[in-house]
C-alpha positions in Angstrom: 110.4 -51.7 67.1 107.4 -50.2 65.7 103.8 -51.1 66.9 102.3 -49.7 63.5 104.2 -52.1 61.5 101.8 -54.2 59.4 104.1 -56.8 59.3 104.5 -57.3 63.0 100.5 -58.3 63.1 100.4 -62.0 63.8 97.2 -62.3 61.6 99.5 -61.7 58.7 101.7 -64.4 59.6 101.0 -68.1 58.4 102.4 -69.5 61.3 100.0 -68.1 64.0 96.7 -69.4 62.4 94.7 -72.2 63.2 93.2 -74.6 60.5 89.9 -72.6 60.7 91.6 -69.7 59.6 91.4 -68.1 63.0 94.7 -66.2 63.8 94.3 -66.2 67.4 93.3 -69.8 68.3 92.7 -70.0 71.9 95.1 -72.6 73.6 95.0 -71.0 77.0 92.2 -71.0 79.7 90.2 -67.6 80.3 90.5 -65.8 83.5 94.0 -65.3 83.5 95.8 -63.2 86.1 97.1 -60.0 84.5 100.2 -59.7 86.3 101.1 -63.5 85.9 100.1 -63.2 82.1 102.9 -60.2 81.8 105.3 -62.3 83.9 104.6 -65.1 81.2 106.0 -62.6 78.4 108.9 -61.5 80.4 111.2 -64.2 79.3 110.0 -64.1 75.6 111.1 -60.4 75.6 114.3 -60.8 77.3 115.3 -63.4 74.8 114.0 -61.2 71.7 112.0 -63.8 70.3 109.4 -61.3 68.7 107.6 -63.7 66.8 106.6 -66.3 69.6 106.1 -62.9 71.9 103.4 -61.7 70.0 101.6 -64.9 69.3 101.8 -65.5 72.8 100.6 -62.0 73.6 97.7 -62.1 71.2 96.8 -65.5 72.7 96.7 -63.8 76.1 94.7 -60.9 75.2 92.0 -63.2 74.1 92.3 -65.2 77.4 91.5 -61.9 79.7 88.2 -61.4 81.0 88.5 -57.8 80.8 91.8 -56.7 78.6 91.1 -52.8 79.3 91.1 -53.2 83.0 93.7 -55.9 82.8 96.2 -53.4 81.1 95.7 -50.9 83.7 96.2 -53.5 86.5 99.2 -54.3 84.7 100.5 -50.9 84.7 99.4 -50.2 88.3 101.3 -53.4 89.4 104.5 -52.7 87.6 107.4 -50.1 87.6 109.3 -51.2 84.3 107.3 -48.4 82.2 107.9 -45.4 84.0 111.4 -44.4 82.7 111.5 -43.1 79.1 113.3 -46.0 77.4 111.7 -49.0 75.9 109.5 -51.3 78.1 107.8 -54.6 77.8 104.4 -52.9 79.3 104.6 -50.1 76.5 104.9 -52.8 74.1 102.2 -54.8 75.4 99.9 -51.6 75.2 100.8 -51.3 71.7 99.8 -54.9 70.7 96.6 -54.5 72.6 95.4 -51.5 70.7 96.1 -53.6 67.3 94.4 -56.6 68.8 91.5 -54.5 69.7 91.4 -53.3 66.1 91.5 -56.7 64.5 89.4 -58.3 66.9 86.1 -56.2 67.5 84.7 -57.1 70.9 81.8 -55.2 73.1 83.1 -52.3 74.9 81.6 -49.9 77.6 79.2 -47.5 75.9 80.6 -44.0 75.5 79.8 -42.0 78.6 78.6 -45.2 81.0 79.9 -45.3 84.2 82.3 -48.1 83.4 84.3 -46.5 80.5 84.2 -43.2 82.8 85.9 -45.2 85.6 88.5 -46.7 83.3 89.2 -43.3 81.9 89.7 -41.8 84.9 92.1 -44.7 85.8 93.9 -44.0 82.3 94.3 -40.5 82.8 96.2 -41.2 85.9 98.6 -43.8 84.3 98.9 -41.2 81.6 100.3 -38.4 83.7 103.4 -40.5 84.3 103.7 -42.2 80.9 106.6 -42.0 78.5 105.9 -40.7 75.1 105.6 -44.3 74.0 102.3 -44.9 76.1 100.5 -42.0 75.0 99.2 -43.2 71.5 98.0 -46.6 72.8 96.5 -45.3 75.9 94.6 -42.5 73.9 93.4 -45.0 71.3 92.1 -47.8 73.5 90.6 -46.1 76.2 89.1 -43.2 73.8 90.7 -40.4 75.9 89.7 -37.7 73.2 86.3 -38.0 74.4 87.1 -38.4 78.1 86.8 -35.7 81.1 88.9 -32.8 79.4 89.6 -31.3 82.9 92.4 -33.7 84.3 93.7 -33.8 80.8 94.1 -30.4 80.7 95.7 -30.3 83.7 98.1 -32.7 83.2 99.0 -31.0 79.5 99.5 -27.8 81.8 101.8 -29.5 84.3 103.9 -30.7 81.1 104.3 -27.2 79.8 105.3 -26.2 83.3 108.1 -28.6 83.7 109.4 -27.4 80.1 108.4 -30.4 78.3 106.7 -28.1 75.6 107.0 -30.6 72.9 105.1 -33.5 75.2 102.5 -30.9 76.0 101.8 -29.9 72.1 101.9 -33.6 70.9 99.5 -34.8 73.6 97.3 -31.9 73.2 96.9 -32.8 69.2 96.3 -36.4 69.7 93.4 -35.8 72.5 92.2 -32.8 69.9 92.4 -30.3 73.1 93.2 -27.5 70.9 90.5 -25.3 71.4 90.6 -25.5 75.3 94.5 -24.4 75.5 96.0 -21.2 75.0 97.6 -21.0 71.7 100.3 -18.6 71.9 101.7 -20.4 75.4 101.5 -23.6 73.6 103.3 -22.7 70.1 105.7 -19.7 70.9 108.5 -22.0 72.9 108.4 -24.4 70.0 108.7 -21.7 67.6 111.6 -20.3 69.5 113.3 -23.6 68.8 112.3 -23.6 65.3 110.1 -26.6 65.5 107.6 -25.1 63.2 106.9 -28.7 61.9 105.1 -29.5 65.3 103.0 -26.4 65.5 101.6 -27.0 61.7 100.6 -30.2 63.2 99.0 -28.7 66.2 96.8 -26.5 63.7 96.2 -29.1 61.4 92.3 -28.9 59.9 91.9 -26.0 62.2 91.4 -22.8 60.1 91.3 -20.3 63.4 94.2 -21.8 64.9 96.0 -21.3 61.5 94.9 -17.8 61.1 96.4 -17.1 64.7 99.6 -19.0 63.9 100.0 -16.6 61.0 99.0 -13.7 62.9 101.6 -14.7 65.7 104.5 -14.9 63.3 103.6 -11.6 61.8 103.6 -10.0 65.0 107.2 -10.7 65.1 108.0 -9.4 62.0 106.9 -5.7 63.0 109.9 -3.5 62.8 111.9 -3.2 66.1 110.4 -6.4 67.4 112.6 -7.8 70.0 112.0 -11.7 69.8 114.3 -12.1 73.1 111.6 -10.5 74.9 109.1 -13.4 74.2 112.3 -15.9 74.8 112.4 -14.2 78.5 108.4 -15.5 79.1 109.8 -19.2 78.9 113.3 -19.3 81.0 113.0 -23.4 80.3 113.6 -22.9 76.6 117.5 -23.1 76.5 118.2 -23.4 72.8 116.7 -20.2 71.4 117.3 -20.2 67.4 117.8 -16.6 66.9 119.3 -17.1 63.5 115.9 -18.7 62.2 113.9 -15.8 63.8 115.2 -12.9 62.0 112.5 -11.1 60.1 113.6 -12.2 56.6 113.4 -16.1 58.0 110.0 -15.5 59.7 108.5 -13.7 56.6 109.6 -16.6 54.7 107.7 -19.2 56.8 104.5 -16.8 56.8 104.6 -16.7 53.2 104.8 -20.4 52.7 102.0 -21.0 55.4 99.9 -18.3 53.7 100.3 -20.3 50.2 99.6 -23.9 52.0 96.4 -22.6 53.7 95.0 -20.3 51.0 94.6 -17.6 53.6 94.1 -13.7 53.0 97.6 -12.0 53.1 95.8 -9.3 54.7 96.0 -11.5 58.2 100.1 -10.6 57.9 100.3 -6.7 57.5 103.7 -6.6 58.8 105.1 -9.0 56.2 103.4 -7.8 53.5 104.8 -4.3 54.6 108.2 -5.5 54.5 107.6 -7.0 50.9 106.4 -3.8 49.7 109.5 -2.2 51.4 111.5 -4.6 49.5 110.0 -4.0 46.1 110.3 -0.2 46.5 114.0 -0.7 46.7 114.3 -2.8 43.8 112.0 -0.7 41.7 114.0 2.6 43.0 117.3 1.2 41.9 115.7 0.1 38.5 114.4 3.5 38.1 117.5 5.7 39.6 120.5 3.8 39.2 120.0 1.7 36.3 117.8 4.1 34.8 116.2 1.0 33.0 112.4 1.5 33.8 110.1 4.3 32.7 108.9 7.1 34.9 105.2 5.9 34.2 105.7 2.5 34.9 107.5 3.1 37.9 105.0 5.5 39.3 102.2 3.0 38.6 104.1 0.1 40.5 105.0 2.3 43.4 101.7 3.8 43.7 100.2 0.2 44.1 102.7 -0.6 46.7 102.8 2.6 48.9 98.9 3.4 48.8 97.9 5.2 51.7 100.6 3.9 54.3 102.2 6.7 55.9 105.1 4.3 56.9 105.9 3.3 53.5 105.7 6.6 52.1 108.2 7.9 54.8 110.5 5.1 53.6 110.0 5.9 50.1 111.0 9.5 50.8 114.0 8.5 52.4 115.0 6.1 49.5 114.3 8.7 47.0 116.0 11.6 48.8 119.3 9.2 48.9 119.5 9.9 45.4 121.4 13.2 44.6 119.6 14.4 41.4 116.8 16.8 42.8 114.8 17.1 39.5 114.4 13.2 39.2 113.2 13.3 43.2 110.9 16.2 42.7 109.1 14.5 39.7 108.5 11.4 41.6 107.2 13.3 44.6 105.1 15.0 42.2 103.8 12.1 40.4 102.6 10.1 43.6 101.5 13.2 45.8 103.8 12.2 48.4 104.1 14.5 51.5 106.7 17.3 51.4 107.2 18.4 54.8 110.4 16.5 55.1 111.9 17.5 51.7 115.4 18.8 51.3 115.3 22.5 50.2 116.9 21.9 46.8 114.0 19.4 46.2 111.5 21.6 47.3 112.6 24.2 44.9 112.6 21.9 42.0 109.2 20.5 43.1 107.9 23.9 42.9 109.4 24.6 39.5 107.5 21.4 38.1 104.2 22.2 39.6 104.4 25.7 37.6 105.4 23.5 34.6 102.5 20.9 35.4 101.4 19.2 32.0 104.8 19.0 30.3 105.6 15.6 29.0 109.5 16.1 29.7 110.7 13.4 31.6 114.2 13.6 33.4 117.1 11.1 31.8 114.9 9.2 29.8 117.5 7.4 27.3 117.6 8.7 23.5 116.2 6.3 21.0 119.7 6.6 19.1 121.4 4.5 22.1 119.3 1.5 21.7 118.4 -1.3 19.0 115.6 0.2 17.0 113.1 -2.0 15.7 113.4 -2.4 11.5 109.5 -2.8 11.5 107.0 -0.5 10.1 104.3 0.3 12.8 101.4 -0.9 10.7 103.4 -4.2 10.5 102.8 -4.9 14.4 99.4 -6.8 14.8 97.8 -7.1 17.9 95.6 -10.0 17.7 92.8 -10.7 20.3 89.7 -12.3 18.7 89.4 -15.4 16.3 88.8 -13.2 13.4 92.4 -12.0 14.1 93.9 -15.5 14.2 92.2 -16.7 11.0 93.3 -13.8 9.1 97.0 -14.2 9.9 97.3 -18.1 10.5 98.7 -18.8 7.3 101.6 -16.4 8.0 102.3 -17.5 11.6 102.4 -21.3 10.4 104.5 -20.8 7.2 106.7 -24.3 7.0 110.2 -23.9 6.5 110.4 -20.0 8.3 112.3 -18.7 11.3 110.3 -17.1 13.9 111.4 -15.5 17.2 109.2 -16.1 20.1 108.8 -14.2 23.5 106.3 -13.7 26.3 105.5 -10.8 28.6 103.6 -10.9 32.0 102.8 -8.2 34.4 105.6 -8.1 37.3 104.3 -9.1 40.8 105.7 -7.7 44.0 103.5 -9.1 46.5 102.2 -12.4 48.0 100.7 -15.1 45.3 103.5 -15.9 43.2 104.2 -15.3 39.5 101.2 -13.8 37.5 99.8 -15.5 34.4 101.5 -14.4 30.8 99.7 -11.4 29.4 101.2 -11.4 26.0 103.0 -13.8 23.4 104.9 -12.4 20.4 105.5 -14.1 17.3 108.0 -12.5 15.1 108.4 -13.4 11.4 110.7 -11.6 8.7 109.2 -8.1 8.3 106.1 -8.8 10.6 105.5 -9.1 14.4 102.3 -10.6 15.9 101.3 -9.6 19.5 98.7 -12.2 20.8 96.7 -11.1 23.8 96.5 -14.4 25.7 94.0 -13.3 28.3 91.3 -12.5 25.5 92.3 -15.4 23.0 92.2 -18.1 26.0 88.9 -16.5 27.8 86.2 -19.1 28.5 84.0 -16.6 27.0 85.7 -16.2 23.9 83.6 -18.6 21.7 85.8 -20.4 19.0 88.9 -18.3 20.0 90.4 -20.5 22.9 90.5 -23.8 20.7 91.6 -22.2 17.6 94.4 -20.2 19.7 95.5 -23.8 21.5 95.5 -25.6 18.1 97.7 -23.0 16.4 100.2 -22.7 19.2 100.5 -26.5 19.2 100.9 -26.5 15.5 104.0 -23.9 15.4 105.6 -25.5 18.5 105.5 -29.2 17.2 106.3 -28.4 13.5 110.1 -29.2 13.0 110.2 -27.4 9.9 109.6 -24.2 11.6 112.6 -22.9 13.6 111.5 -21.3 16.6 114.0 -19.0 18.5 113.8 -18.1 22.2 116.3 -16.7 24.9 115.4 -19.3 27.9 112.5 -20.7 25.8 112.1 -23.6 28.1 111.1 -21.2 31.1 108.8 -18.9 28.9 107.1 -22.2 27.8 106.6 -23.6 31.4 105.4 -20.1 32.3 103.0 -20.5 29.2 101.5 -24.0 30.4 101.2 -23.0 34.3 99.0 -19.8 33.5 96.6 -21.6 31.0 95.7 -25.2 31.5 95.0 -25.2 27.8 98.7 -24.8 26.9 99.8 -27.2 29.8 101.9 -29.3 27.3 103.4 -26.3 25.4 107.2 -27.2 26.5 106.7 -31.0 25.6 105.4 -30.0 22.2 108.3 -28.0 21.2 110.4 -29.5 18.0 112.8 -27.7 16.0 113.9 -24.9 18.1 116.9 -22.9 19.0 117.6 -21.1 22.5 119.7 -18.2 21.9 120.6 -18.4 25.6 122.9 -21.6 25.2 124.4 -20.0 22.0 125.0 -16.8 23.9 126.8 -18.8 27.0 129.4 -20.0 24.1 130.3 -17.0 22.5 133.5 -15.3 23.0 133.4 -11.5 21.7 136.8 -9.3 21.9 136.4 -6.2 24.2 132.8 -6.8 25.2 131.8 -7.9 28.7 130.9 -11.6 29.1 127.3 -12.7 29.7 126.2 -11.5 33.3 129.3 -9.9 34.2 130.4 -6.3 34.8 128.3 -3.6 36.9 124.5 -3.5 37.7 124.2 -0.8 35.3 125.3 -3.0 32.3 123.2 -4.8 29.8 122.4 -8.3 31.0 120.5 -11.3 29.3 119.1 -10.8 25.9 119.8 -7.0 25.9 123.8 -7.9 26.3 123.5 -10.7 23.4 121.9 -8.0 21.2 124.4 -5.5 22.1 127.4 -7.9 21.3 126.1 -9.0 18.2 124.1 -6.1 16.5 126.1 -2.9 18.5 123.2 -1.8 20.6 121.4 -3.0 23.6 117.8 -3.3 24.0 115.5 -0.5 25.9 114.2 -2.2 28.8 112.2 0.9 30.4 109.0 -0.9 29.7 109.9 -4.2 30.9 108.3 -3.8 34.2 105.4 -2.1 32.8 101.7 -3.5 33.2 101.2 -6.0 30.7 97.6 -6.9 31.9 96.5 -3.2 30.9 94.4 -2.7 28.1 94.9 -1.2 25.5 98.7 -1.4 25.8 100.7 2.0 25.3 102.4 2.8 22.2 105.8 2.2 23.9 104.8 -1.2 25.3 103.9 -2.3 21.8 107.0 -1.4 19.9 108.9 -3.1 23.1 107.0 -6.1 23.0 107.8 -6.3 19.2 111.5 -5.4 19.3 111.9 -8.2 22.2 111.0 -10.7 19.7 112.2 -9.4 16.4 115.7 -8.8 17.7 116.0 -12.7 17.9 115.6 -12.9 14.1 118.3 -10.1 13.7 120.7 -11.8 15.9 120.2 -15.2 14.6 120.7 -14.1 10.9 124.1 -12.2 12.2 125.3 -15.1 13.6 124.5 -17.3 10.6 126.6 -15.0 8.6 129.6 -14.6 10.7 129.7 -17.6 13.2 133.7 -17.2 13.2 133.3 -13.7 14.6 131.9 -14.7 17.7 134.3 -17.9 17.9 131.1 -20.5 17.7 132.2 -24.2 17.4 131.7 -26.0 13.9 128.7 -27.9 14.9 126.8 -25.1 16.4 127.5 -23.0 13.2 126.3 -26.1 11.4 123.2 -26.2 13.4 122.6 -22.5 13.0 122.8 -22.8 9.1 120.8 -25.8 9.0 117.9 -23.8 11.2 118.0 -21.0 8.6 117.6 -22.9 5.6 114.8 -25.1 7.0 116.5 -28.3 6.2 116.5 -29.1 9.8 114.2 -32.1 11.0 115.3 -32.2 14.6 112.9 -34.2 17.0 114.2 -32.3 19.9 115.7 -28.8 20.6 119.4 -28.3 19.5 120.3 -27.3 23.1 120.0 -31.2 24.0 121.9 -32.3 20.9 124.9 -29.8 20.0 124.3 -26.4 21.3 125.7 -27.5 24.8 129.1 -27.2 23.0 131.7 -24.7 24.1 133.5 -22.8 21.4 136.9 -24.9 21.8 135.2 -28.3 22.7 134.3 -29.8 19.5 136.8 -30.8 16.7 137.1 -28.9 13.4 134.0 -29.9 11.1 134.5 -33.3 9.1 136.6 -34.6 12.2 134.6 -37.4 14.5 134.8 -37.1 18.2 136.6 -40.3 19.5 134.5 -42.9 21.5 135.3 -43.2 25.1 133.9 -46.0 27.4 131.9 -44.7 30.6 134.1 -46.0 33.2 137.1 -44.4 31.5 135.4 -41.0 31.3 136.4 -38.9 34.3 135.0 -35.4 34.9 135.0 -32.9 37.9 131.9 -30.6 38.6 131.2 -27.7 40.4 128.7 -28.0 43.3 125.7 -26.6 41.5 125.7 -29.8 39.6 124.8 -32.3 42.3 121.9 -33.6 40.4 124.2 -34.2 37.1 127.0 -35.6 39.1 124.7 -38.4 40.5 123.1 -39.4 37.3 126.5 -39.8 35.4 127.5 -42.1 38.3 124.6 -43.9 38.0 125.8 -44.7 34.6 129.4 -45.5 35.7 131.3 -42.2 35.0 134.0 -41.3 37.4 132.7 -37.9 38.9 134.3 -35.6 41.6 132.1 -32.9 42.9 133.7 -29.7 44.3 132.3 -28.8 48.1 130.2 -26.3 48.8 132.0 -22.6 48.6 135.2 -24.7 47.2 137.1 -22.1 44.7 136.0 -22.7 41.5 139.8 -22.7 40.3 140.1 -25.9 42.1 138.1 -27.6 39.1 140.8 -26.7 37.0 143.5 -28.0 39.4 141.8 -31.4 39.5 141.2 -31.5 35.8 144.9 -30.9 35.1 146.3 -33.1 37.7 143.9 -36.2 37.0 143.1 -35.7 33.7 139.2 -34.7 34.0 136.7 -33.0 31.9 135.3 -29.7 33.7 131.4 -29.4 33.7 130.4 -26.4 34.9 127.4 -23.6 34.7 127.5 -19.9 34.6 130.2 -17.3 35.2 132.9 -19.6 36.4 132.9 -21.3 32.4 134.6 -18.1 31.0 137.3 -18.5 33.4 137.8 -22.1 33.5 137.9 -22.9 30.2 141.0 -20.7 29.4 142.8 -22.7 32.2 142.7 -26.3 30.4 143.2 -27.7 26.9 140.6 -27.3 24.1 137.6 -29.4 24.7 138.4 -30.0 28.3 135.5 -27.7 30.0 131.6 -27.7 29.1 128.8 -25.4 30.3 126.2 -27.0 31.2 122.3 -25.9 30.9 121.0 -25.4 34.4 117.6 -25.1 32.9 117.4 -28.8 32.1 116.9 -31.7 34.5 119.7 -33.9 35.4 118.8 -36.6 33.3 118.8 -34.6 30.2 122.0 -32.8 31.2 123.7 -36.0 31.4 122.3 -37.4 28.4 123.8 -34.1 26.3 127.3 -34.6 28.2 127.4 -38.1 26.8 126.4 -37.1 23.5 128.8 -34.5 23.2 131.9 -36.5 24.5 130.8 -39.5 22.7 130.5 -41.8 25.7 129.4 -45.4 25.2 127.4 -46.6 27.9 126.3 -50.2 28.2 123.9 -51.7 30.7 126.7 -53.3 32.3 127.9 -49.8 33.3 124.9 -49.1 35.1 125.3 -48.8 38.9 128.7 -49.7 38.3 129.8 -46.8 40.8 128.1 -45.4 43.9 126.1 -42.2 43.4 126.8 -40.8 46.7 130.5 -41.0 47.1 131.8 -42.1 43.5 133.6 -45.4 45.1 133.3 -48.2 42.7 134.4 -51.0 45.3 131.6 -53.1 46.8 131.1 -56.0 49.1 128.3 -58.6 48.9 126.3 -59.1 52.3 124.7 -62.4 52.9 120.8 -61.9 54.1 121.7 -63.6 57.4 124.5 -61.4 58.4 122.5 -58.4 57.1 119.9 -59.2 59.5 122.4 -59.5 62.2 124.1 -56.3 61.7 120.7 -54.4 61.4 119.6 -55.7 64.5 122.8 -55.0 66.5 122.8 -51.5 65.1 119.4 -50.2 64.6 117.1 -52.0 67.3 118.4 -51.3 70.8 114.8 -50.9 71.8 113.5 -54.1 71.3 113.1 -57.4 69.6 113.5 -57.6 65.7 111.0 -59.4 63.3 111.9 -61.2 60.6 108.7 -62.6 59.8 107.7 -63.0 55.9 106.3 -59.9 54.0 104.9 -59.3 50.5 107.7 -59.6 47.8 108.6 -56.7 45.3 109.1 -58.0 41.8 113.0 -57.7 40.7 113.3 -54.7 38.6 115.3 -56.2 35.7 115.7 -59.8 36.1 117.8 -61.9 38.0 120.8 -59.8 39.4 123.7 -61.2 40.6 127.0 -60.1 39.6 130.6 -61.0 40.8 131.4 -59.4 44.0 133.4 -60.4 46.9 131.3 -61.4 50.1 131.7 -59.7 53.5 133.6 -61.7 56.0 134.0 -61.2 59.5 137.6 -60.2 59.0 136.3 -57.4 56.8 134.1 -55.9 59.9 136.4 -53.7 62.8 133.4 -53.7 64.8 129.9 -55.3 64.7 127.8 -52.5 66.7 128.0 -50.4 64.9 128.8 -52.0 61.8 132.2 -50.6 60.7 134.4 -51.9 57.9 138.2 -52.6 58.4 138.6 -49.3 56.6 136.7 -47.1 58.8 133.6 -46.8 56.8 130.6 -47.3 58.9 127.6 -49.1 57.3 124.6 -47.1 56.9 122.0 -49.7 58.3 119.3 -47.2 59.5 118.0 -46.8 55.9 117.5 -50.6 55.3 113.6 -50.9 55.7 112.3 -53.9 57.6 110.3 -54.8 54.8 113.2 -55.7 52.8 114.7 -58.1 55.1 111.7 -60.0 55.2 111.6 -60.8 51.4 112.0 -64.6 50.7 113.4 -63.6 47.2 116.3 -61.5 48.3 119.4 -63.4 49.2 122.0 -60.8 49.5 122.8 -57.2 49.8 126.0 -55.1 48.7 127.5 -52.4 50.4 129.8 -49.3 49.3 133.2 -49.7 51.0 133.4 -45.8 50.4 130.5 -44.3 51.9 128.9 -47.4 53.7 125.4 -47.1 51.7 123.6 -50.3 51.5 121.9 -51.5 48.1 119.7 -54.5 47.2 117.9 -55.8 44.2 114.8 -53.9 43.4 113.0 -51.6 40.7 115.2 -48.8 40.6 117.2 -50.6 37.9 114.5 -51.1 35.7 113.5 -47.6 36.0 117.2 -46.5 35.3 117.4 -48.3 32.4 114.2 -47.1 30.5 115.4 -43.7 31.4 118.3 -43.8 29.8 117.5 -46.2 26.8 118.2 -44.0 24.2 122.2 -43.4 25.1 122.4 -46.9 26.2 124.6 -49.5 23.8 122.8 -53.0 23.4 125.4 -55.5 25.6 125.0 -58.9 27.0 123.0 -59.3 30.2 125.8 -60.6 32.0 128.5 -57.9 33.5 132.3 -58.2 32.8 134.4 -60.2 35.0 135.6 -58.2 38.3 133.0 -55.1 38.0 131.5 -53.6 41.0 127.5 -54.6 42.0 124.4 -52.9 40.5 122.3 -50.5 42.8 119.0 -51.9 42.1 118.0 -50.7 45.4 119.2 -48.4 48.0 119.1 -47.2 51.6 118.0 -43.8 50.4 
């Protein structure tokens, strides 16, 4: 029973109002004895007649000469509330609190002897109170303003008894945090992974928020043993050591830093651990992958290490683990690292380098011949940083019917604070590349440039005659919008684009590594695509350079131009020879349409045909046969839970692999049950070879679940009608329901979910149905269908999930019945969810009569989620 439920307020119930509108009309004499009053309520309490019980209670409160004193008299004169379970006394206290809030009465003045006496008595009661009495006593007697000494003594006693949660909750409610030792109060809860209670404890208290971060950070220092802390609190019997590792604690600290907006300097140990992880990454990129220039490596490492002696030692260990003395010596020299502990071979090489200091030689830099070469002259790379620059080249950038490559660069971040803003936007057209200086062009002090640049980007993205090429373009545009509010709608404005990442997922290249496969040293992503199509990978040594620096280095300018221009060359090569890369007919046709400028698509091709795998679409000119939604059967891997729920919502039969289940299981299920495989990432390459042509689809995980569902339905030509919506349970995939009468649902909810006190079935404001009258044919739940009523269990062993049914739903007058899934026990009712789903999928729904087909399952217009 929730004393805070507004629907439990008799003032909201017409049956408790007198003709004058007074919700507490008096029918009992004043001066009633408190204990007699309590006894008069006992019968109603035992019979669970809540409506009448509350009505009598509120009348009784008004009849008492002094309700506050009477409450204390009741509590002093009875024993029922001293246990941990539900009690009439606790219920009366909660109701009195609500009654006082709705019926203001003169109270003893703050600090008056009368109030002090009442507070002293309340504190003595509080010392023996269960948690259910704490909130009403604090509110009724204003204990947050009472003498703190007995309250603090009570909290210390709770703490000594090992009741750490109660101590912290009470200290929070009484606002006693400044008078309590923070570490003593919070450490036991942190050991039990109850961080949320500590967060509540420090809410709106910046000083304590800083102390919380400092405490967690102190547990992250190298060599710290958290069991030492645990031994100080022997009452803590369930220490969550797996949640107290430096990695887990660091995540908590970083989350709290962002939430509270505090200075990372408060957490030096966590920051140092972050820097060490970044050093490992940078050393791997430089010394193992050899994909980072020495200049960029040295700049990043210097910023991370600084004068921190411990990090310098860790860096030297990372460097000396590499067996190339010349490389290690070059790194030591560039960073001016201590040389006392260097191996002899490295020290010798370092001496040689110092004699040659000033040379431009850098070890093992890749030769130009090994990588993709930009076929554009240096004078055709234009760096645009002003309104005049934009005006000069606007016509070239916005030429209708052309194909452009679009890319972004930003400075890498290895510290607290999230992803930095984008620094450079590259737009490549045939024969030229434009590098747009984002910080300068969008600077508030840039005069007309910010507005002109925003308009230019909007026109470029929204013109469907201009084919925009990208690699993971949706993510780039989201980052652009997050960096600059003026471009917040960039992703939504995109029309007429082709994401080569989706094309890459569908390619098959003989004797070449598949995307994302092979060792860490091989090319990946766009670099791999360029290698597979054009013969050589991209040179990525400038990828992690400082893109905020101005002026940009010559190597950065060429790298940025190549990153965008290679998109054009890959696109042209795919258009010339789609069969060489085993591209599907529809995708090849999309490529040709985009190249000629005849495409007028209103959404990116990746939402239409670009999701097709090479063997999934029939030959050109052959239409894909239509399939009804409830006849369409698929199996998804565990990474596509959202897609599975969206498809089930539309009536599709969807099985989902369990977490950690071998992906090969999907192929077995597909063959045995005639299902289509929906997968993402690496498994696609293996799975599509194990099933018939067109029976495996690679799904774009950058899309939202609803977008994925629409793409799947279009690709397989699935016919969806309004009758299919919610014909299948989203949670378990079952399509068998039972209709439950409102009266029976009330009984089952009462028996299963309200063991602590009476239930309320009073009226509440009604919610308008989401999509008209909704009453599909469905068999009624009968007594014979129940194996047991408490807990409510069907004959097949399925337990009904009644805990999620809100009390307000049971009080709706217009609601006559519910539905329950026989597979998982979820409970559904008519609400607004049906209308929302219909609106979301309107574009793929086929118009159909409002009535459903005979014998089908009910709709899930609302749910117990």
